[in-house]
C-alpha positions in Angstrom: -4.5 1.0 12.9 -7.8 2.2 11.2 -10.0 -0.1 13.2 -8.1 0.9 16.5 -8.5 4.7 15.7 -12.3 4.5 15.0 -12.5 2.1 18.2 -10.8 4.9 20.1 -13.0 7.6 18.8 -16.3 6.3 18.6 -16.7 5.6 22.3 -15.9 9.2 23.2 -19.2 10.2 21.0 -21.4 7.6 23.5 -20.3 9.3 26.7 -23.0 11.1 28.8 -22.8 14.5 30.6 -20.8 17.5 29.4 -18.1 15.4 27.7 -20.6 13.7 25.6 -22.3 16.8 24.6 -19.0 18.7 23.6 -17.5 15.9 22.0 -20.2 13.9 20.2 -20.0 15.4 16.9 -16.0 15.5 16.9 -15.8 12.1 17.7 -18.4 10.9 15.3 -16.5 13.0 12.6 -13.1 11.5 13.4 -14.3 8.0 13.6 -15.9 8.4 10.1 -13.1 10.1 8.5 -10.5 7.6 9.7 -12.5 4.7 8.2 -13.1 6.4 5.0 -9.4 7.1 4.8 -8.6 3.3 5.4 -10.9 2.5 2.8 -9.2 4.8 0.5 -5.8 3.8 1.5 -6.6 -0.1 0.8 -8.4 0.4 -2.5 -7.9 3.5 -4.3 -4.3 4.6 -3.6 -2.8 1.2 -4.9 -5.0 1.3 -8.1 -4.1 5.1 -8.7 -0.3 4.1 -8.2 -0.7 1.3 -10.7 -2.0 4.0 -13.2 0.8 6.7 -12.3 3.8 4.5 -11.9 5.5 2.8 -14.4 7.3 -0.6 -14.3 10.3 0.0 -16.7 13.4 1.9 -14.9 15.8 1.6 -17.7 14.4 4.4 -20.0 14.2 7.3 -17.2 15.5 10.4 -18.3 15.5 14.0 -17.0 14.1 14.8 -13.6 13.0 11.3 -12.7 16.4 9.7 -13.4 18.1 12.7 -11.1 15.5 11.8 -8.4 16.4 8.1 -8.4 20.3 8.7 -8.6 19.9 11.0 -5.6 17.8 8.3 -3.7 20.2 5.6 -4.5 23.1 7.8 -3.1 21.1 8.5 -0.1 20.6 4.6 0.5 24.3 4.0 -0.2 25.3 6.6 2.5 23.0 5.3 4.9 24.2 1.7 4.4 28.0 3.0 4.7 26.8 4.5 8.1 24.9 1.7 9.5 27.7 -0.8 8.7 30.1 1.8 10.4 27.9 2.1 13.4 27.2 -1.5 13.7 30.8 -2.8 13.5 31.9 -0.3 16.2 32.1 -2.5 19.1 32.3 0.0 22.0 28.8 1.3 21.1 27.1 -2.1 21.8 28.5 -2.1 25.3 26.7 1.2 26.3 23.5 -0.2 25.1 23.8 -3.5 27.1 
């Protein structure tokens, strides 16, 4: 996605005429920022997550335990709703 966005924004900066004059700095700034964002997403974000997140879930207390419990409840409710929807046969006849 990063390469695609940079490939879309960069040619706008090479256009001639009034469009090129108006959008040159904007296009190159967007293309450069998308590339920098891609590098950060692929390198720095995983490293920071490895430093911030812990692997042991058994000893969670307080707010982290509360958030995990709520997330598990939401996942279970979504799973029940999904199974109920997919098990309802007339719904699928409309989608054909």
